N, C-alpha and C positions, 0 to 999 in steps of 0.2 A: 473534866466534863467535855464530852464530844459535842461538836456543833456542826450544822449543815456546812458542807464543803470540806470538812476535815478528811484527810486520807489516812486509811488504816490498813493493817494486815491482821489476819486471823491467827490465833496461836492456841496451843494446848486444848484443842477440841477436835472432834472427829471430822468436822468440815475442813479444818486446816490441813488435815492429812490427805485430803482428796487432791490428786495431782493437778486438777484444773484450778484449785484454789491456793495451792502451796506457793507462798511468796507473792501472791497477787495483791496489788494495790486496789483497795476499794474506796469509793467516795461516799461519804454519808450524805443522804439527801434529806435527812431530818436531824433536828437536834436530839440529843439524848433525852429520853423521857421515861417516866415510871408508868408501868402498866399493871393492871390488877392480876394478870394471869402468870406473872413470874416475879421473883424477888429482885434480881439484878435489873438495872435499867437497860433499855434497849434503844437501838437506832435502826433505821431502815437504810439499806445500802443500795446504791445504783447497780442494777443488774442482778440483784439477789432477791429471790422470792421470799417475802416475809421479813419479820423483825429479827434482829440478831442481838444477843446479849453482849453488852459492853465489857463484861467480865473476860471475854475471849478476844478482845480487839486491842491492838496496840496502835496508838497514833504515830504516824510517820511524818517527820518534818522534811519536806522535799525542797 
C-alpha cells in the first residue's frame, strides 16, 4: 500500500517508456485509494497530471 510521501518509479507502461519519465523518482502526494473509474487503486504524483495506477508503480526505498 502506497502512502503520501512514498517515492516510486513507473514500470511496464507506456508512460514509463517516455524518456522524461524513464527512471524518474516520483513522490506520492496522496495515499493509495480506490476510485470508481478504474479497477486498480491509484495515487496522485507530484508533478504528474492526473491519477496513476499503482499497478505500474514500484516503491523505492531511498
